[in-house]
N, CA, C and O atoms as CSV, one atom per row, in Angstrom:
chain,resi,resn,atom,element,x,y,z
A,1,UNK,N,N,109.651,121.781,93.482
A,1,UNK,CA,C,109.515,122.493,94.743
A,1,UNK,C,C,110.760,122.219,95.571
A,1,UNK,O,O,111.369,121.153,95.484
A,2,UNK,N,N,111.115,123.199,96.367
A,2,UNK,CA,C,112.221,123.066,97.311
A,2,UNK,C,C,111.637,123.234,98.708
A,2,UNK,O,O,110.973,124.229,98.998
A,3,UNK,N,N,111.890,122.253,99.571
A,3,UNK,CA,C,111.388,122.279,100.943
A,3,UNK,C,C,112.570,122.159,101.887
A,3,UNK,O,O,113.341,121.203,101.803
A,4,UNK,N,N,112.716,123.126,102.786
A,4,UNK,CA,C,113.764,123.084,103.791
A,4,UNK,C,C,113.251,122.328,105.003
A,4,UNK,O,O,112.270,122.730,105.629
A,5,UNK,N,N,113.920,121.234,105.328
A,5,UNK,CA,C,113.485,120.357,106.407
A,5,UNK,C,C,113.886,120.921,107.768
A,5,UNK,O,O,114.707,121.834,107.863
A,6,UNK,N,N,113.287,120.357,108.816
A,6,UNK,CA,C,113.697,120.705,110.176
A,6,UNK,C,C,113.677,119.452,111.033
A,6,UNK,O,O,112.817,118.586,110.871
A,7,UNK,N,N,114.634,119.367,111.949
A,7,UNK,CA,C,114.674,118.247,112.875
A,7,UNK,C,C,115.203,116.949,112.298
A,7,UNK,O,O,115.040,115.889,112.902
A,8,UNK,N,N,115.842,117.020,111.125
A,8,UNK,CA,C,116.370,115.809,110.491
A,8,UNK,C,C,117.801,116.043,110.020
A,8,UNK,O,O,118.280,117.175,109.954
A,9,UNK,N,N,118.463,114.946,109.699
A,9,UNK,CA,C,119.822,115.038,109.158
A,9,UNK,C,C,119.827,115.642,107.752
A,9,UNK,O,O,120.750,116.368,107.382
A,10,UNK,N,N,118.797,115.337,106.985
A,10,UNK,CA,C,118.688,115.983,105.671
A,10,UNK,C,C,118.270,117.434,105.898
A,10,UNK,O,O,117.575,117.749,106.864
A,11,UNK,N,N,118.698,118.301,105.003
A,11,UNK,CA,C,118.418,119.725,105.164
A,11,UNK,C,C,117.419,120.265,104.146
A,11,UNK,O,O,116.851,121.342,104.328
A,12,UNK,N,N,117.214,119.506,103.078
A,12,UNK,CA,C,116.346,120.008,102.013
A,12,UNK,C,C,115.821,118.836,101.189
A,12,UNK,O,O,116.471,117.799,101.054
A,13,UNK,N,N,114.616,119.037,100.641
A,13,UNK,CA,C,114.033,118.063,99.715
A,13,UNK,C,C,113.600,118.813,98.464
A,13,UNK,O,O,112.887,119.814,98.545
A,14,UNK,N,N,114.034,118.328,97.316
A,14,UNK,CA,C,113.587,118.852,96.026
A,14,UNK,C,C,112.684,117.802,95.394
A,14,UNK,O,O,112.993,116.611,95.437
A,15,UNK,N,N,111.577,118.231,94.810
A,15,UNK,CA,C,110.641,117.284,94.200
A,15,UNK,C,C,109.684,118.035,93.300
A,15,UNK,O,O,109.608,119.263,93.330
A,16,UNK,N,N,108.955,117.274,92.497
A,16,UNK,CA,C,107.911,117.812,91.638
A,16,UNK,C,C,106.604,117.101,91.955
A,16,UNK,O,O,106.596,115.928,92.329
A,17,UNK,N,N,105.503,117.821,91.802
A,17,UNK,CA,C,104.164,117.236,91.875
A,17,UNK,C,C,103.440,117.702,90.615
A,17,UNK,O,O,103.297,118.902,90.378
A,18,UNK,N,N,102.983,116.742,89.809
A,18,UNK,CA,C,102.337,117.111,88.548
A,18,UNK,C,C,100.863,117.470,88.771
A,18,UNK,O,O,100.372,117.460,89.900
A,19,UNK,N,N,100.177,117.782,87.685
A,19,UNK,CA,C,98.777,118.210,87.767
A,19,UNK,C,C,97.842,117.124,88.286
A,19,UNK,O,O,96.744,117.421,88.757
A,20,UNK,N,N,98.275,115.867,88.202
A,20,UNK,CA,C,97.479,114.753,88.732
A,20,UNK,C,C,97.892,114.399,90.160
A,20,UNK,O,O,97.485,113.371,90.701
A,21,UNK,N,N,98.711,115.273,90.762
A,21,UNK,CA,C,99.213,115.104,92.131
A,21,UNK,C,C,100.164,113.923,92.273
A,21,UNK,O,O,100.291,113.361,93.361
A,22,UNK,N,N,100.825,113.545,91.206
A,22,UNK,CA,C,101.810,112.462,91.270
A,22,UNK,C,C,103.185,113.039,91.586
A,22,UNK,O,O,103.558,114.103,91.092
A,23,UNK,N,N,103.925,112.321,92.415
A,23,UNK,CA,C,105.229,112.763,92.918
A,23,UNK,C,C,106.334,112.304,91.965
A,23,UNK,O,O,106.332,111.165,91.499
A,24,UNK,N,N,107.275,113.205,91.683
A,24,UNK,CA,C,108.391,112.902,90.786
A,24,UNK,C,C,109.670,113.566,91.283
A,24,UNK,O,O,109.638,114.593,91.961
A,25,UNK,N,N,110.783,112.958,90.930
A,25,UNK,CA,C,112.116,113.560,91.091
A,25,UNK,C,C,112.458,113.943,92.527
A,25,UNK,O,O,112.996,115.025,92.759
A,26,UNK,N,N,112.158,113.082,93.490
A,26,UNK,CA,C,112.458,113.378,94.894
A,26,UNK,C,C,113.956,113.215,95.128
A,26,UNK,O,O,114.527,112.153,94.877
A,27,UNK,N,N,114.583,114.289,95.615
A,27,UNK,CA,C,116.008,114.274,95.943
A,27,UNK,C,C,116.199,114.963,97.289
A,27,UNK,O,O,115.813,116.118,97.467
A,28,UNK,N,N,116.796,114.244,98.232
A,28,UNK,CA,C,117.111,114.792,99.546
A,28,UNK,C,C,118.543,115.308,99.544
A,28,UNK,O,O,119.413,114.730,98.893
A,29,UNK,N,N,118.787,116.384,100.264
A,29,UNK,CA,C,120.135,116.894,100.483
A,29,UNK,C,C,120.542,116.532,101.902
A,29,UNK,O,O,119.859,116.898,102.859
A,30,UNK,N,N,121.647,115.820,102.042
A,30,UNK,CA,C,122.099,115.369,103.349
A,30,UNK,C,C,121.347,114.125,103.773
A,30,UNK,O,O,120.552,113.571,103.012
A,31,UNK,N,N,121.606,113.696,104.990
A,31,UNK,CA,C,120.915,112.525,105.523
A,31,UNK,C,C,121.540,111.220,105.077
A,31,UNK,O,O,122.656,111.204,104.558
A,32,UNK,N,N,120.836,110.146,105.275
A,32,UNK,CA,C,121.287,108.783,104.951
A,32,UNK,C,C,121.104,108.548,103.454
A,32,UNK,O,O,120.017,108.181,103.009
A,33,UNK,N,N,122.135,108.754,102.704
A,33,UNK,CA,C,122.077,108.783,101.250
A,33,UNK,C,C,121.344,107.596,100.637
A,33,UNK,O,O,120.426,107.793,99.841
A,34,UNK,N,N,121.719,106.394,100.980
A,34,UNK,CA,C,121.101,105.214,100.370
A,34,UNK,C,C,119.625,105.097,100.705
A,34,UNK,O,O,118.805,104.832,99.826
A,35,UNK,N,N,119.282,105.292,101.969
A,35,UNK,CA,C,117.882,105.188,102.380
A,35,UNK,C,C,117.025,106.261,101.718
A,35,UNK,O,O,115.892,105.996,101.317
A,36,UNK,N,N,117.559,107.455,101.607
A,36,UNK,CA,C,116.775,108.546,101.037
A,36,UNK,C,C,116.631,108.406,99.524
A,36,UNK,O,O,115.614,108.806,98.959
A,37,UNK,N,N,117.637,107.843,98.868
A,37,UNK,CA,C,117.482,107.538,97.441
A,37,UNK,C,C,116.379,106.497,97.261
A,37,UNK,O,O,115.588,106.571,96.321
A,38,UNK,N,N,116.338,105.524,98.178
A,38,UNK,CA,C,115.311,104.476,98.100
A,38,UNK,C,C,113.914,105.068,98.274
A,38,UNK,O,O,112.991,104.686,97.555
A,39,UNK,N,N,113.748,105.994,99.216
A,39,UNK,CA,C,112.445,106.633,99.396
A,39,UNK,C,C,112.025,107.317,98.098
A,39,UNK,O,O,110.879,107.189,97.667
A,40,UNK,N,N,112.948,108.038,97.481
A,40,UNK,CA,C,112.641,108.698,96.212
A,40,UNK,C,C,112.177,107.730,95.146
A,40,UNK,O,O,111.240,108.022,94.403
A,41,UNK,N,N,112.830,106.574,95.065
A,41,UNK,CA,C,112.433,105.562,94.079
A,41,UNK,C,C,111.065,104.969,94.412
A,41,UNK,O,O,110.252,104.729,93.520
A,42,UNK,N,N,110.820,104.735,95.693
A,42,UNK,CA,C,109.558,104.113,96.102
A,42,UNK,C,C,108.348,105.011,95.882
A,42,UNK,O,O,107.256,104.519,95.597
A,43,UNK,N,N,108.528,106.319,96.011
A,43,UNK,CA,C,107.387,107.224,95.861
A,43,UNK,C,C,107.243,107.771,94.445
A,43,UNK,O,O,106.248,108.433,94.148
A,44,UNK,N,N,108.197,107.514,93.571
A,44,UNK,CA,C,108.150,108.016,92.198
A,44,UNK,C,C,106.853,107.588,91.519
A,44,UNK,O,O,106.544,106.399,91.442
A,45,UNK,N,N,106.103,108.567,91.032
A,45,UNK,CA,C,104.860,108.303,90.312
A,45,UNK,C,C,103.655,108.035,91.189
A,45,UNK,O,O,102.552,107.856,90.672
A,46,UNK,N,N,103.832,108.002,92.499
A,46,UNK,CA,C,102.721,107.741,93.424
A,46,UNK,C,C,101.913,109.023,93.637
A,46,UNK,O,O,102.437,110.127,93.487
A,47,UNK,N,N,100.655,108.871,93.980
A,47,UNK,CA,C,99.823,110.029,94.302
A,47,UNK,C,C,100.325,110.651,95.602
A,47,UNK,O,O,100.592,109.942,96.572
A,48,UNK,N,N,100.451,111.969,95.618
A,48,UNK,CA,C,100.945,112.675,96.799
A,48,UNK,C,C,100.102,112.350,98.024
A,48,UNK,O,O,100.642,112.174,99.116
A,49,UNK,N,N,98.799,112.268,97.859
A,49,UNK,CA,C,97.912,111.976,98.981
A,49,UNK,C,C,98.225,110.599,99.596
A,49,UNK,O,O,98.165,110.435,100.814
A,50,UNK,N,N,98.552,109.630,98.760
A,50,UNK,CA,C,98.894,108.296,99.250
A,50,UNK,C,C,100.235,108.303,99.985
A,50,UNK,O,O,100.389,107.646,101.015
A,51,UNK,N,N,101.192,109.043,99.455
A,51,UNK,CA,C,102.504,109.142,100.097
A,51,UNK,C,C,102.359,109.816,101.462
A,51,UNK,O,O,102.987,109.392,102.432
A,52,UNK,N,N,101.545,110.847,101.541
A,52,UNK,CA,C,101.319,111.542,102.809
A,52,UNK,C,C,100.732,110.578,103.839
A,52,UNK,O,O,101.210,110.513,104.972
A,53,UNK,N,N,99.707,109.838,103.452
A,53,UNK,CA,C,99.079,108.883,104.369
A,53,UNK,C,C,100.080,107.850,104.873
A,53,UNK,O,O,100.049,107.464,106.041
A,54,UNK,N,N,100.953,107.413,103.999
A,54,UNK,CA,C,101.918,106.374,104.330
A,54,UNK,C,C,103.048,106.879,105.228
A,54,UNK,O,O,103.460,106.178,106.151
A,55,UNK,N,N,103.547,108.074,104.969
A,55,UNK,CA,C,104.771,108.535,105.630
A,55,UNK,C,C,104.573,109.518,106.776
A,55,UNK,O,O,105.451,109.647,107.630
A,56,UNK,N,N,103.442,110.211,106.814
A,56,UNK,CA,C,103.250,111.232,107.838
A,56,UNK,C,C,103.241,110.612,109.236
A,56,UNK,O,O,102.559,109.617,109.487
A,57,UNK,N,N,104.005,111.215,110.130
A,57,UNK,CA,C,104.078,110.749,111.510
A,57,UNK,C,C,105.204,109.767,111.766
A,57,UNK,O,O,105.451,109.399,112.914
A,58,UNK,N,N,105.894,109.333,110.716
A,58,UNK,CA,C,107.032,108.433,110.888
A,58,UNK,C,C,108.139,109.179,111.640
A,58,UNK,O,O,108.473,110.311,111.293
A,59,UNK,N,N,108.700,108.549,112.656
A,59,UNK,CA,C,109.752,109.201,113.453
A,59,UNK,C,C,111.083,108.485,113.255
A,59,UNK,O,O,111.139,107.361,112.757
A,60,UNK,N,N,112.147,109.165,113.657
A,60,UNK,CA,C,113.503,108.633,113.558
A,60,UNK,C,C,114.130,108.659,114.944
A,60,UNK,O,O,114.390,109.726,115.500
A,61,UNK,N,N,114.367,107.482,115.491
A,61,UNK,CA,C,114.986,107.360,116.810
A,61,UNK,C,C,114.175,108.153,117.827
A,61,UNK,O,O,112.972,107.931,117.960
A,62,UNK,N,N,114.799,109.054,118.531
A,62,UNK,CA,C,114.136,109.842,119.577
A,62,UNK,C,C,113.526,111.135,119.043
A,62,UNK,O,O,112.898,111.877,119.798
A,63,UNK,N,N,113.700,111.408,117.776
A,63,UNK,CA,C,113.205,112.652,117.175
A,63,UNK,C,C,111.708,112.555,116.902
A,63,UNK,O,O,111.199,111.465,116.639
A,64,UNK,N,N,110.997,113.682,116.961
A,64,UNK,CA,C,109.552,113.663,116.691
A,64,UNK,C,C,109.209,113.647,115.194
A,64,UNK,O,O,108.032,113.662,114.833
A,65,UNK,N,N,110.209,113.618,114.340
A,65,UNK,CA,C,110.007,113.629,112.889
A,65,UNK,C,C,111.050,112.734,112.251
A,65,UNK,O,O,111.862,112.122,112.945
A,66,UNK,N,N,111.030,112.657,110.940
A,66,UNK,CA,C,112.016,111.889,110.177
A,66,UNK,C,C,112.072,112.484,108.777
A,66,UNK,O,O,111.274,113.354,108.430
A,67,UNK,N,N,113.007,112.013,107.988
A,67,UNK,CA,C,113.079,112.486,106.605
A,67,UNK,C,C,111.808,112.118,105.841
A,67,UNK,O,O,111.325,112.896,105.018
A,68,UNK,N,N,111.269,110.932,106.117
A,68,UNK,CA,C,110.022,110.514,105.465
A,68,UNK,C,C,108.860,111.410,105.894
A,68,UNK,O,O,108.047,111.813,105.062
A,69,UNK,N,N,108.782,111.719,107.178
A,69,UNK,CA,C,107.748,112.614,107.685
A,69,UNK,C,C,107.897,113.999,107.075
A,69,UNK,O,O,106.901,114.642,106.744
A,70,UNK,N,N,109.120,114.458,106.927
A,70,UNK,CA,C,109.357,115.763,106.316
A,70,UNK,C,C,108.902,115.780,104.859
A,70,UNK,O,O,108.388,116.791,104.381
A,71,UNK,N,N,109.090,114.665,104.153
A,71,UNK,CA,C,108.584,114.582,102.782
A,71,UNK,C,C,107.064,114.689,102.777
A,71,UNK,O,O,106.497,115.384,101.933
A,72,UNK,N,N,106.403,114.016,103.700
A,72,UNK,CA,C,104.942,114.105,103.789
A,72,UNK,C,C,104.509,115.548,104.033
A,72,UNK,O,O,103.561,116.026,103.410
A,73,UNK,N,N,105.191,116.236,104.927
A,73,UNK,CA,C,104.860,117.641,105.205
A,73,UNK,C,C,105.110,118.524,103.985
A,73,UNK,O,O,104.339,119.439,103.698
A,74,UNK,N,N,106.191,118.239,103.278
A,74,UNK,CA,C,106.504,118.998,102.062
A,74,UNK,C,C,105.417,118.798,101.009
A,74,UNK,O,O,105.019,119.742,100.327
A,75,UNK,N,N,104.948,117.572,100.885
A,75,UNK,CA,C,103.886,117.287,99.915
A,75,UNK,C,C,102.581,117.958,100.310
A,75,UNK,O,O,101.853,118.454,99.449
A,76,UNK,N,N,102.277,117.980,101.601
A,76,UNK,CA,C,101.083,118.698,102.059
A,76,UNK,C,C,101.162,120.167,101.672
A,76,UNK,O,O,100.183,120.745,101.201
A,77,UNK,N,N,102.323,120.764,101.872
A,77,UNK,CA,C,102.508,122.170,101.513
A,77,UNK,C,C,102.357,122.372,100.010
A,77,UNK,O,O,101.727,123.334,99.570
A,78,UNK,N,N,102.927,121.474,99.231
A,78,UNK,CA,C,102.843,121.585,97.774
A,78,UNK,C,C,101.392,121.498,97.305
A,78,UNK,O,O,100.973,122.258,96.432
A,79,UNK,N,N,100.634,120.579,97.878
A,79,UNK,CA,C,99.220,120.444,97.494
A,79,UNK,C,C,98.424,121.675,97.900
A,79,UNK,O,O,97.552,122.119,97.154
A,80,UNK,N,N,98.712,122.233,99.073
A,80,UNK,CA,C,98.027,123.440,99.519
A,80,UNK,C,C,98.314,124.601,98.578
A,80,UNK,O,O,97.422,125.398,98.288
A,81,UNK,N,N,99.535,124.702,98.105
A,81,UNK,CA,C,99.904,125.769,97.187
A,81,UNK,C,C,99.257,125.579,95.822
A,81,UNK,O,O,98.974,126.560,95.134
A,82,UNK,N,N,99.018,124.327,95.415
A,82,UNK,CA,C,98.367,124.069,94.122
A,82,UNK,C,C,96.891,124.444,94.159
A,82,UNK,O,O,96.298,124.755,93.127
A,83,UNK,N,N,96.297,124.414,95.360
A,83,UNK,CA,C,94.865,124.724,95.473
A,83,UNK,C,C,94.649,126.156,95.724
A,83,UNK,O,O,93.506,126.596,95.847
């Protein structure tokens, strides 16, 4: 899936969600390269629902969202499309 972010330094997130709702291959475009690579590694193989619970609502500085929050929103959209 390709998700275009808003309100963050990263502009896009590419990822896969398998039939068991496990997250794979998370790659952010733009943003804090090292931190975003780490997020991808940390969520690899995790259930999308668990990642959403963990990351949704996370903010960055004065912004109402963050790259992690955008990933949670992207996963919510992916799950909605699967159903």
